[in-house]
C-alpha positions as CSV (number, residue, x, y, z in Angstrom):
1,M,-124.6,-140.8,-139.4
2,T,-125.5,-139.2,-136.1
3,S,-122.6,-137.9,-134.0
4,P,-122.5,-139.0,-130.4
5,P,-123.3,-136.2,-127.9
6,S,-120.7,-134.6,-125.7
7,T,-122.6,-135.7,-122.6
8,K,-124.2,-139.1,-122.0
9,P,-127.4,-139.6,-123.9
10,K,-130.5,-140.4,-121.7
11,L,-131.9,-143.9,-121.9
12,A,-135.4,-144.2,-120.6
13,I,-136.2,-147.8,-119.5
14,L,-140.0,-148.5,-119.0
15,T,-141.0,-151.2,-116.6
16,T,-144.3,-152.4,-115.2
17,V,-142.9,-154.2,-112.2
18,L,-139.4,-153.1,-111.0
19,R,-137.4,-156.1,-109.8
20,A,-134.1,-156.2,-108.1
21,D,-132.3,-158.6,-110.4
22,F,-132.9,-156.2,-113.3
23,H,-132.8,-152.7,-111.6
24,N,-129.7,-153.2,-109.5
25,Q,-127.6,-154.0,-112.6
26,L,-128.4,-150.8,-114.4
27,Q,-125.5,-149.1,-112.6
28,H,-123.2,-151.0,-115.0
29,F,-124.3,-148.9,-118.0
30,K,-121.5,-146.6,-118.9
31,K,-122.3,-145.0,-122.2
32,F,-125.9,-144.0,-121.4
33,E,-127.5,-142.1,-118.5
34,V,-130.2,-144.6,-117.5
35,W,-133.6,-143.4,-116.1
36,H,-135.9,-146.2,-114.9
37,L,-139.6,-145.4,-115.1
38,Y,-141.8,-148.0,-113.3
39,H,-145.3,-148.6,-112.2
40,R,-144.8,-150.7,-109.0
41,C,-142.0,-152.4,-107.2
42,A,-141.6,-156.1,-106.6
43,S,-141.1,-157.3,-103.0
44,D,-137.5,-158.3,-103.6
45,I,-136.2,-154.7,-103.6
46,S,-136.1,-152.0,-101.0
47,Q,-136.8,-148.3,-101.6
48,N,-133.2,-147.3,-100.7
49,E,-132.0,-149.3,-103.7
50,L,-134.0,-147.3,-106.3
51,G,-131.7,-144.3,-106.7
52,S,-132.5,-140.7,-107.8
53,R,-133.1,-141.6,-111.5
54,T,-135.9,-144.0,-110.8
55,I,-139.4,-142.5,-111.4
56,R,-142.8,-144.1,-110.6
57,F,-145.6,-143.5,-113.1
58,R,-149.3,-143.8,-112.2
59,N,-150.9,-144.6,-115.6
60,L,-150.4,-144.4,-119.3
61,I,-151.0,-140.6,-119.6
62,D,-148.6,-140.0,-116.6
63,L,-146.0,-142.2,-118.3
64,I,-146.2,-140.3,-121.6
65,L,-146.0,-136.9,-119.8
66,K,-142.9,-138.1,-117.8
67,L,-141.3,-139.3,-121.0
68,A,-141.9,-135.9,-122.7
69,R,-140.3,-134.1,-119.8
70,L,-137.4,-136.4,-119.6
71,K,-136.6,-136.1,-123.4
72,P,-134.5,-139.3,-123.7
73,A,-132.4,-140.1,-126.7
74,L,-133.5,-143.7,-126.6
75,I,-136.4,-145.6,-125.1
76,Q,-136.6,-149.2,-124.0
77,G,-140.2,-150.4,-124.4
78,G,-142.1,-153.4,-123.1
79,E,-142.6,-157.0,-124.2
80,P,-145.0,-157.2,-127.2
81,Y,-146.6,-160.5,-126.2
82,D,-146.9,-159.8,-122.5
83,I,-150.5,-158.6,-122.9
84,P,-152.3,-157.0,-121.1
85,T,-149.6,-156.4,-118.5
86,Q,-147.3,-154.4,-120.8
87,F,-149.8,-153.0,-123.2
88,S,-149.5,-149.5,-121.7
89,L,-145.7,-149.6,-122.1
90,I,-146.0,-150.5,-125.7
91,V,-148.4,-147.7,-126.4
92,A,-146.3,-145.2,-124.4
93,T,-143.2,-146.3,-126.3
94,L,-144.8,-145.8,-129.7
95,I,-146.3,-142.4,-128.8
96,G,-143.2,-141.2,-126.9
97,S,-140.9,-142.2,-129.7
98,S,-143.2,-140.4,-132.3
99,I,-143.6,-137.2,-130.2
100,L,-139.9,-136.9,-129.3
101,G,-138.6,-138.2,-132.6
102,V,-136.3,-140.7,-130.9
103,P,-135.8,-144.5,-131.6
104,Y,-136.8,-147.3,-129.3
105,Y,-135.9,-150.9,-128.7
106,F,-137.3,-153.7,-126.6
107,P,-136.5,-157.1,-125.1
108,T,-138.7,-160.1,-125.6
109,F,-138.9,-163.2,-123.4
110,E,-142.3,-164.7,-124.4
111,N,-141.4,-168.2,-125.7
112,I,-145.0,-169.4,-126.4
113,P,-146.5,-168.6,-129.8
114,P,-149.4,-166.1,-129.6
115,E,-151.7,-168.5,-131.3
116,T,-151.2,-170.8,-128.3
117,K,-150.9,-168.2,-125.5
118,F,-154.0,-166.3,-126.4
119,S,-156.3,-169.2,-127.5
120,R,-159.4,-170.0,-125.4
121,I,-159.8,-166.4,-124.2
122,Y,-163.5,-165.8,-123.2
123,R,-165.5,-163.0,-121.8
124,F,-169.1,-163.6,-120.7
125,G,-168.9,-166.9,-122.6
126,I,-167.9,-165.2,-125.8
127,P,-164.7,-166.4,-127.5
128,L,-162.4,-163.4,-128.0
129,S,-159.4,-165.3,-129.5
130,P,-160.5,-164.9,-133.2
131,L,-160.3,-161.1,-132.8
132,L,-157.6,-160.9,-130.1
133,I,-154.9,-162.9,-131.8
134,P,-154.9,-161.0,-135.1
135,F,-154.9,-157.7,-133.2
136,I,-152.0,-158.6,-131.0
137,K,-149.9,-159.9,-133.9
138,W,-150.8,-156.7,-135.9
139,L,-149.6,-154.5,-133.1
140,A,-146.5,-156.6,-132.5
141,R,-145.7,-156.4,-136.2
142,I,-145.9,-152.6,-136.2
143,Y,-144.0,-152.4,-132.9
144,A,-141.2,-154.7,-134.0
145,G,-141.0,-153.2,-137.5
146,R,-140.2,-149.7,-136.1
147,A,-137.8,-150.9,-133.4
148,L,-134.1,-150.0,-133.6
149,V,-133.2,-153.5,-132.3
150,I,-134.9,-156.4,-130.6
151,F,-133.2,-158.5,-127.8
152,A,-134.7,-162.0,-128.0
153,V,-133.6,-163.6,-124.8
154,N,-134.5,-167.2,-125.6
155,E,-135.1,-169.3,-128.7
156,G,-138.9,-169.2,-128.5
157,A,-138.9,-165.4,-128.3
158,R,-136.6,-165.3,-131.4
159,K,-138.9,-167.5,-133.3
160,N,-141.9,-165.4,-132.4
161,M,-140.1,-162.3,-133.7
162,A,-138.9,-164.0,-136.8
163,S,-142.5,-165.0,-137.6
164,L,-143.3,-161.3,-137.8
165,N,-140.9,-161.0,-140.7
166,C,-138.4,-158.9,-138.8
167,H,-135.1,-158.4,-140.5
168,R,-132.7,-161.0,-139.2
169,E,-130.1,-158.4,-138.3
170,K,-132.6,-156.5,-136.2
171,I,-132.9,-159.5,-133.7
172,S,-130.1,-159.8,-131.2
173,N,-129.7,-162.9,-129.0
174,L,-127.8,-161.2,-126.2
175,L,-129.0,-161.4,-122.7
176,Y,-131.2,-158.4,-121.8
177,A,-133.0,-157.6,-118.5
178,T,-131.9,-161.0,-117.3
179,W,-128.3,-159.7,-117.5
180,G,-126.9,-162.4,-115.3
181,V,-125.6,-161.6,-111.8
182,N,-123.0,-159.6,-109.9
183,T,-120.5,-162.4,-109.7
184,E,-118.8,-160.7,-106.8
185,L,-122.1,-160.8,-104.8
186,F,-123.3,-164.1,-106.0
187,T,-120.1,-166.0,-105.3
188,N,-119.1,-169.4,-104.1
189,Q,-116.6,-167.9,-101.6
190,I,-117.8,-168.6,-98.0
191,Q,-118.5,-165.3,-96.3
192,G,-119.3,-166.4,-92.8
193,N,-122.9,-165.2,-93.0
194,E,-124.4,-168.5,-94.4
195,P,-127.3,-169.9,-92.4
196,N,-127.0,-173.5,-91.1
197,M,-128.9,-175.7,-93.4
198,G,-127.2,-178.9,-92.4
199,P,-125.2,-181.2,-94.6
200,N,-128.1,-181.8,-97.0
201,G,-130.0,-178.6,-97.3
202,I,-132.4,-178.3,-100.3
203,L,-133.4,-174.8,-101.3
204,F,-136.4,-173.5,-103.2
205,V,-136.7,-169.8,-104.2
206,G,-139.7,-168.5,-106.0
207,R,-143.4,-167.7,-105.9
208,L,-145.5,-170.2,-104.1
209,I,-147.7,-171.1,-107.0
210,E,-148.3,-174.3,-108.9
211,Q,-146.4,-173.2,-112.0
212,K,-143.2,-173.1,-109.9
213,G,-143.6,-176.8,-109.0
214,I,-143.6,-176.3,-105.3
215,L,-146.3,-179.0,-104.7
216,V,-144.4,-181.5,-106.8
217,L,-141.3,-180.7,-104.8
218,L,-143.1,-181.4,-101.5
219,E,-144.1,-184.8,-102.9
220,A,-140.6,-185.5,-104.0
221,Y,-139.1,-184.3,-100.7
222,N,-141.3,-186.8,-98.9
223,K,-139.6,-189.5,-100.9
224,V,-136.1,-188.0,-100.4
225,K,-136.6,-187.9,-96.7
226,K,-137.1,-191.6,-96.5
227,Q,-133.6,-192.2,-98.1
228,I,-131.7,-189.2,-96.6
229,P,-133.2,-188.6,-93.1
230,D,-131.2,-185.5,-92.4
231,A,-132.3,-183.7,-95.6
232,Q,-133.9,-180.3,-94.8
233,L,-136.1,-178.3,-97.2
234,F,-135.9,-174.4,-97.1
235,I,-138.5,-172.4,-99.0
236,I,-137.9,-168.7,-99.8
237,G,-140.9,-166.9,-101.2
238,E,-144.5,-166.0,-100.7
239,G,-147.7,-166.9,-102.6
240,P,-151.2,-168.3,-102.4
241,L,-150.0,-171.9,-101.7
242,K,-148.3,-171.0,-98.4
243,D,-151.2,-172.3,-96.2
244,K,-151.4,-175.5,-98.3
245,I,-147.7,-176.1,-98.0
246,N,-148.0,-175.9,-94.2
247,Q,-151.0,-178.3,-94.3
248,L,-149.1,-180.8,-96.4
249,A,-146.0,-180.5,-94.3
250,N,-148.1,-181.4,-91.2
251,S,-150.0,-184.2,-92.9
252,M,-146.7,-185.8,-94.1
253,G,-145.1,-185.4,-90.6
254,L,-142.4,-183.2,-92.0
255,A,-143.3,-179.8,-90.4
256,N,-140.0,-179.9,-88.4
257,S,-137.9,-180.3,-91.6
258,I,-139.7,-177.9,-94.0
259,H,-138.8,-174.3,-93.3
260,L,-140.7,-171.4,-94.9
261,L,-138.5,-168.4,-94.7
262,G,-140.8,-165.9,-96.5
263,T,-139.5,-163.1,-98.7
264,I,-135.8,-162.3,-98.7
265,L,-134.4,-159.4,-100.6
266,N,-132.5,-160.3,-103.7
267,Q,-129.2,-158.8,-102.4
268,N,-129.5,-161.1,-99.3
269,L,-129.9,-164.4,-101.2
270,P,-126.3,-165.4,-101.9
271,P,-125.6,-166.8,-98.4
272,Y,-128.7,-169.1,-98.7
273,F,-127.5,-170.5,-102.1
274,R,-124.0,-171.1,-100.6
275,A,-125.4,-172.9,-97.6
276,A,-127.6,-175.2,-99.6
277,R,-126.4,-178.5,-101.0
278,V,-128.7,-178.1,-104.0
279,T,-131.3,-175.7,-105.4
280,V,-134.5,-177.2,-106.8
281,T,-136.7,-175.4,-109.3
282,P,-139.3,-177.8,-110.7
283,S,-141.2,-175.4,-113.0
284,I,-144.3,-176.5,-114.9
285,A,-145.4,-174.9,-118.2
286,T,-149.0,-173.9,-118.8
287,Q,-150.8,-172.8,-121.9
288,R,-150.0,-169.2,-121.2
289,W,-146.7,-169.3,-119.4
290,A,-143.4,-171.2,-119.5
291,E,-140.1,-170.5,-117.7
292,Q,-138.4,-167.9,-119.9
293,V,-134.9,-168.0,-118.3
294,G,-134.9,-169.2,-114.7
295,M,-133.1,-166.4,-112.8
296,V,-132.9,-168.5,-109.6
297,N,-131.0,-171.1,-111.5
298,I,-128.4,-168.6,-112.7
299,Q,-128.1,-167.1,-109.2
300,S,-127.6,-170.6,-107.7
301,I,-124.9,-171.8,-110.1
302,A,-123.0,-168.5,-109.7
303,C,-122.8,-169.5,-106.0
304,G,-121.5,-172.9,-107.0
305,T,-124.6,-174.7,-106.0
306,P,-126.0,-177.3,-108.5
307,V,-129.5,-177.0,-109.7
308,I,-132.2,-179.6,-110.2
309,S,-134.9,-178.4,-112.5
310,T,-137.1,-179.5,-115.3
311,F,-137.1,-179.7,-119.1
312,S,-139.6,-176.8,-119.0
313,G,-139.8,-173.7,-121.2
314,S,-136.4,-172.2,-121.8
315,I,-134.7,-173.6,-118.8
316,P,-132.4,-176.0,-120.8
317,E,-131.0,-173.0,-122.7
318,F,-129.6,-171.5,-119.5
319,V,-128.5,-174.4,-117.3
320,I,-127.0,-177.5,-119.0
321,D,-128.2,-181.0,-118.1
322,G,-125.3,-183.0,-116.7
323,V,-123.0,-179.9,-116.6
324,T,-124.5,-177.4,-114.2
325,A,-127.8,-179.0,-113.5
326,I,-129.8,-182.2,-113.5
327,L,-133.0,-181.8,-115.5
328,V,-136.0,-184.0,-115.2
329,P,-139.5,-184.2,-116.8
330,E,-142.2,-181.8,-115.5
331,Q,-144.6,-183.0,-112.8
332,N,-142.7,-186.1,-112.1
333,P,-142.0,-186.3,-108.3
334,E,-140.3,-189.7,-108.7
335,A,-137.7,-188.5,-111.2
336,L,-137.3,-185.3,-109.1
337,A,-136.7,-187.3,-105.9
338,D,-134.2,-189.6,-107.7
339,A,-132.3,-186.6,-109.0
340,I,-132.2,-184.9,-105.6
341,V,-131.0,-188.2,-103.9
342,R,-128.3,-188.6,-106.6
343,V,-126.9,-185.1,-106.1
344,L,-127.0,-185.3,-102.3
345,S,-125.5,-188.7,-102.0
346,D,-122.9,-188.8,-104.8
347,Q,-120.1,-186.6,-103.7
348,Q,-118.2,-187.0,-107.1
349,L,-121.3,-185.9,-109.0
350,H,-121.9,-183.0,-106.7
351,N,-118.3,-181.8,-107.0
352,H,-118.4,-182.1,-110.8
353,L,-121.6,-180.0,-111.0
354,S,-120.5,-177.5,-108.5
355,Q,-117.2,-176.7,-110.2
356,N,-118.9,-176.4,-113.6
357,C,-121.6,-174.1,-112.1
358,R,-119.2,-171.4,-110.9
359,S,-117.0,-171.4,-114.0
360,Y,-120.0,-171.4,-116.4
361,A,-121.7,-168.5,-114.5
362,V,-118.5,-166.4,-114.6
363,E,-118.1,-167.0,-118.3
364,Y,-121.7,-166.5,-119.5
365,Y,-123.7,-164.7,-116.7
366,D,-121.4,-161.9,-115.5
367,A,-123.9,-159.0,-115.7
368,R,-121.2,-156.4,-116.2
369,K,-119.9,-158.2,-119.3
370,N,-123.4,-158.8,-120.7
371,I,-124.5,-155.2,-120.2
372,D,-121.3,-153.9,-121.9
373,K,-122.2,-156.1,-124.9
374,V,-125.8,-154.8,-125.0
375,E,-124.7,-151.2,-124.5
376,T,-122.2,-151.5,-127.4
377,V,-125.0,-152.8,-129.7
378,L,-127.3,-149.9,-128.7
379,W,-124.6,-147.3,-129.1
380,N,-123.6,-148.6,-132.5
381,R,-127.2,-148.8,-133.8
382,L,-128.1,-145.4,-132.4
383,F,-125.1,-143.6,-133.9
384,G,-124.9,-145.6,-137.1
385,K,-121.6,-147.4,-136.6
386,I,-123.0,-150.7,-138.1
């Protein structure tokens, strides 16, 4: 059994893209001194939020050198099936762990089996999948086999790890990276800084890409508007579909009631959730991607705002149909419109969902509580108390 050090052991967290909803919660680690090594920042976080123990790396070699200088007691590596995005993190974790003689762990979110995700991969017309899939699974098996603990954040990820013959006790189902929210920041208490969205404001927060269902939402909104004339749609986010959204808004004669607000920092989102009557996130799964958690849904319910989303990916694991959300089939604008109209027009239903939202978020998605649970598991595994 290893004795705990007299000072806090260093935990090196490796990230490809640093996001606010993950990074800003690291302050709640108490047992470890957390250092965050990242390649680039997302647009939802400002530089003054990074802190002095946040270090940017340029490439794989630079990351390994920075790890060697830092000398952490524990390393958090990357997602084994997020290839090629996190391949460098996986390699750096394996090399850094070996050089420094320290253990590592990793979270996993990927809920699509690798045989599906990496099928039909071609380069210059040549199918690479017959070689790529065995290699990725071989690497994942080695990576998972040497890990101290694996945090499988959704059921699909757990099944993927179990298929690698990982010991059952090595896989933890605690929330990791998607810790939840700061329930004091994301609150249903009116602060006086909420924008005016009218009595029937509909909010969308996310990348303006087809997988997030924004085009389906526009079609549904056109139907909602005919039944609820004062409904307004507010869109937060950027992406390649921005121009198309403007074109569709003009062609449908809805330009005055569809508001594109651009990017808003994560810490400034709560007033928008509180001002909205409902948040809509109509995600669409593809061969290579499915919603792994749905962080916007968690943020919304913490603010007491009901969610309308889809039975897509892992969404039903995190917001409960008929309790905190109304879930509909993917790519079904009619069902989506009906659900929006129901929640906007049925005050009893809205009250039921809203009350459940806040209490459910406080119980299950308080980031401080979830980080404390994660940190306890890491501490006990590292120092042999289990």
